[in-house]
C-alpha positions in Angstrom: -24.1 -3.5 30.6 -25.1 -6.6 28.6 -26.4 -9.8 30.1 -23.2 -11.6 29.2 -21.3 -9.1 31.3 -23.7 -9.8 34.2 -23.1 -13.5 33.8 -19.3 -12.9 33.7 -19.4 -11.2 37.0 -21.5 -13.9 38.6 -19.2 -16.6 37.3 -16.1 -14.8 38.5 -17.5 -14.4 42.0 -19.4 -17.7 42.1 -17.1 -18.7 45.0 -18.3 -15.7 47.0 -22.0 -16.4 46.4 -21.5 -20.0 47.3 -19.7 -19.0 50.5 -22.5 -16.7 51.6 -25.1 -19.5 50.9 -23.0 -22.0 52.8 -22.5 -19.8 55.8 -26.2 -19.0 55.9 -27.1 -22.7 55.7 -24.7 -23.8 58.4 -25.7 -21.0 60.7 -29.4 -21.8 60.3 -28.9 -25.5 60.9 -26.7 -24.8 63.9 -29.3 -22.5 65.4 -31.9 -25.2 64.9 -29.7 -27.8 66.7 -28.8 -25.5 69.6 -32.3 -24.1 70.0 -34.8 -26.7 68.6 -38.4 -25.7 68.4 -40.5 -27.3 71.2 -43.2 -29.6 69.9 -46.7 -28.3 70.0 -49.8 -30.4 70.5 -53.5 -29.6 70.1 -56.7 -31.1 71.5 -59.9 -30.6 69.5 -63.4 -31.3 70.6 -66.9 -30.5 69.2 -70.2 -29.7 70.8 -73.8 -29.2 69.8 -76.6 -27.5 71.7 -80.0 -29.1 71.6 -83.2 -27.2 72.5 -86.3 -29.3 73.3 -89.4 -28.1 71.4 -92.4 -27.1 73.4 -95.3 -29.5 73.6 -98.0 -28.3 71.2 -101.6 -27.9 72.4 -104.5 -28.0 70.0 -104.7 -28.9 66.3 -102.9 -25.8 64.9 -99.5 -25.5 63.3 -96.6 -23.7 65.1 -93.2 -22.7 64.0 -91.6 -23.9 67.2 -89.3 -26.5 65.5 -87.9 -23.7 63.3 -87.2 -21.5 66.4 -85.6 -24.4 68.2 -83.0 -24.7 65.4 -82.6 -21.0 65.4 -82.2 -20.9 69.2 -79.5 -23.6 68.9 -77.6 -21.5 66.4 -77.8 -18.4 68.6 -76.7 -20.4 71.7 -73.7 -21.7 69.8 -72.7 -18.2 68.9 -73.0 -17.1 72.6 -71.1 -20.2 73.9 -68.2 -19.4 71.5 -67.8 -16.1 73.2 -68.3 -17.6 76.7 -65.3 -19.9 76.0 -63.2 -16.9 75.4 -64.1 -15.3 78.7 -62.1 -15.1 81.8 -65.0 -16.5 83.8 -65.0 -19.7 81.8 -61.2 -20.0 82.0 -61.4 -19.6 85.8 -64.0 -22.4 86.0 -61.8 -24.7 84.1 -58.8 -23.8 86.3 -60.9 -24.6 89.4 -61.9 -27.9 87.9 -58.2 -28.8 87.3 -57.3 -27.6 90.8 -59.8 -30.0 92.3 -57.8 -32.8 90.5 -54.5 -31.5 91.9 -53.4 -29.9 88.6 -52.5 -26.2 88.8 -53.0 -24.3 85.6 -53.6 -20.5 85.8 -56.8 -19.2 84.1 -54.7 -16.9 81.9 -52.8 -19.9 80.4 -56.1 -21.6 79.7 -57.6 -18.5 78.1 -54.5 -17.9 76.0 -54.4 -21.5 74.6 -58.1 -22.0 73.9 -59.6 -21.1 70.6 -63.3 -21.6 69.8 -64.8 -21.8 66.4 -68.3 -22.5 65.0 -69.6 -24.0 61.8 -73.1 -25.2 60.9 -74.4 -24.9 64.5 -71.4 -27.0 65.7 -69.0 -25.5 68.3 -65.4 -26.5 68.0 -62.9 -25.9 70.7 -59.1 -26.2 70.1 -56.6 -26.1 72.9 -52.8 -26.0 72.3 -49.9 -26.8 74.5 -46.5 -28.3 74.7 -47.3 -31.1 77.3 -49.7 -33.7 75.9 -50.6 -35.1 79.3 -51.4 -31.7 80.7 -53.2 -30.8 77.5 -55.4 -33.9 77.9 -56.3 -32.9 81.4 -57.2 -29.3 80.3 -59.3 -30.6 77.4 -61.2 -33.0 79.7 -61.8 -30.2 82.3 -63.0 -27.9 79.5 -65.4 -30.5 78.2 -66.8 -31.2 81.7 -67.3 -27.5 82.5 -69.0 -26.8 79.2 -71.2 -29.9 79.3 -72.2 -29.8 83.0 -71.8 -26.2 84.2 -72.9 -24.3 81.1 -76.0 -22.8 82.9 -73.6 -20.8 85.1 -72.6 -18.8 82.1 -75.8 -18.6 80.0 -79.2 -18.4 81.8 -80.9 -19.1 78.4 -79.6 -22.7 78.6 -81.9 -23.2 81.6 -84.9 -21.2 80.5 -84.8 -22.7 77.0 -84.5 -26.3 78.3 -81.3 -26.7 76.3 -78.5 -29.2 76.7 -74.9 -29.0 75.5 -73.7 -32.3 74.0 -70.1 -33.4 73.5 -70.2 -35.1 70.1 -66.5 -35.5 69.5 -64.3 -36.1 72.6 -60.9 -34.4 72.9 -58.4 -35.8 70.4 -54.8 -34.8 71.2 -52.2 -34.8 68.4 -49.1 -32.9 67.3 -49.5 -29.7 65.4 -47.7 -29.7 62.0 -45.1 -27.0 61.4 -46.6 -23.6 60.4 -46.1 -22.1 57.0 -43.6 -19.6 58.5 -41.5 -22.5 59.9 -41.5 -24.4 56.6 -40.5 -21.3 54.6 -37.8 -20.2 57.1 -34.8 -22.0 55.5 -35.8 -21.3 51.9 -36.3 -17.6 52.6 -33.0 -17.3 54.4 -31.2 -19.0 51.4 -33.0 -16.8 48.9 -32.0 -13.7 50.8 -28.4 -15.0 51.1 -28.4 -15.5 47.3 -29.5 -12.0 46.7 -27.0 -10.6 49.2 -24.2 -12.7 47.6 -25.0 -11.5 44.1 -25.2 -7.9 45.2 -21.9 -8.2 47.0 -20.3 -9.7 43.8 -21.5 -6.7 41.8 -20.2 -4.3 44.4 -16.8 -5.9 44.4 -16.7 -5.9 40.6 -17.6 -2.2 40.6 -14.8 -1.2 43.0 -12.2 -3.5 41.2 -10.0 -1.3 39.0 -7.9 -4.1 37.5 -7.8 -4.7 33.8 -9.4 -7.9 32.8 -10.1 -7.5 29.1 -10.0 -5.2 26.1 -13.3 -3.6 27.2 -11.5 -2.2 30.2 -8.7 -0.8 28.1 -11.1 0.8 25.7 -13.0 2.3 28.7 -9.7 3.9 29.8 -9.0 5.3 26.3 -5.9 3.2 25.7 -5.1 1.7 22.3 -5.1 -2.1 22.0 -2.0 -3.2 20.1 -2.3 -7.0 20.3 -4.4 -9.7 21.9 -3.3 -13.1 23.2 -5.8 -15.8 22.8 -6.6 -18.0 25.8 
């Protein structure tokens, strides 16, 4: 079949393809109006761990300053795993309970995501209620800054301190790539489905629409009337 024949089929059933696209568009928009996506917020904060170098004795060179930087990096790695733990989530939940805010430890653990870069610990907490999220972030910062020795004994033996360098900043989370591509992908699939349906209908249609159809049936063409 030539490309012109394909184009003829698409033009003939353009109404059907347009109908499929319109129904898909209206249905998608109606679902968004009936079930709108709840807004999502995130609170991000950053921490450093400082290790105080030992006091040198004598006139000889030591590598203590190098190892203090190395110890800070290791402690950041350990703290990122501590933040993921159930013990840390329970401590944050207890801190919130003391303020009269009930948040289960499982909710805190599931919404908290730590990350690390260049000896900086970043903690991101997500939620749908900005006020509640602010309270969770403040409790998380307090537990990590003031009660960190409960989770890592090295922080006490190494004379280390956890510093909050960026307080929690709460803001809306932009739509994900999946949410942004949802409507275009639905319309693309509807277009493919409409074109496929048009070719199926053309295939099962046995009416005569031109001299090619007569020749395919083996019938002689006596005369043709111009359009």
